[in-house]
N, C-alpha and C positions, 0 to 999 in steps of 0.2 A: 420267112425269108428275111424280114427286117431284123429279127433277133440275131440271126447268124451274121448279118452285115454289121450289126452293132458290136457284137462280141469280137468279130474279126478286126474291126477298126479300133478296138480299145487299146490303150497303151499297154505294152507288155512290160512286166517286171524284168529287170536285167540282173537278177541275182547271180552272183558268180561263185566259183568254187575256191576253196582254200588251197594252199600249196599241197596239202596232203590229200585233197580230192573230195572232201565233203562240201556240200553247198550251203551257203548262208540262207536262212529263211527269207523269202521275198519281202516280208514286212520289215526286215532289218536292213536289207541291202539295196542301195540305189547305185547302179553303175556296174562296172566290170572290174577285172583284175588289175587294170591299168589306172583307172580313175575312180574306182568305187570307194565307198565310204567305210567298208569293212576290211579289216586285216588283223593278223596276229600282232601282238605287242609283247615287249619284254616282260617276263615274269617279275623282274626287279622293279617294274613300274607299278606293281599291285601290292597293296597292304590290306590286311584284315584288321579293322578296328571299328569300335563304336556301332556295332550292329550292321556292319556291311563291309563293302569293299571301297577303298580309296585308291583311285588310279591317278597317277601324275605322269603326264606325257610331255615330253620335250620334242622340239623339231627333230625329225629323224626316227622317232619311235612309231610314227604313223604318217602316211602320205599326206593327210589333210592338215596336220598340225604345223602351224607356223610360229607359235609361241607357246610357252609353258601353259598347260591346262590341267586343272584338277577336277576330277569327277567323283561323286559319291554314288554308289549303287547299293541300296539297302538289300539285306538278305531276303531272298525270295524273289528278287527281280532278275537274278542272273539266269543264264541258260547254260546247260551242260555243253562243253566243248567236246568234239569228237576226236581230237588229235592230241590231247594232253597239253595244249597251249592255251594261253589267254588270247582272246580276240575282242575287239571293240568295233562298233559301227558308229560313226559320227555323222549325224544327219539332223537337220539340214545344214548346220555349220559345225566347225570344229569345237565350238563351245557346248554342243549338245550331244550327249551320249544317247544313242537310240537303242542299242542292244549291247549286252556285255556277256561274253562267254567265258566260263570257268572250267578248268579241267575237273572231271568227276572226282579225282582223288583230293582235290582242294576244297570241295564243297562239304 
């Protein structure tokens, strides 16, 4: 009985769905479609170079970005996107890339 109460009282992950309907993994997403830290980003913000992905986001490219941010994601750390778009999760702050999703044809 105590185990059930503990599990029932545990904080729930609030992973949310993309606009195309697939769900971000709970380990990546904190929040929902309105204030969550995951969303699609423009493909023009992503460049392949130096053994990975360089992502440069400006305000307006992602709901959490308030100033230009640059991220580097080494090859092998990316996650396949299910909708042909790039996505990024910024957590706990906009300076930290938590998860980066790449279209399968770009990998």
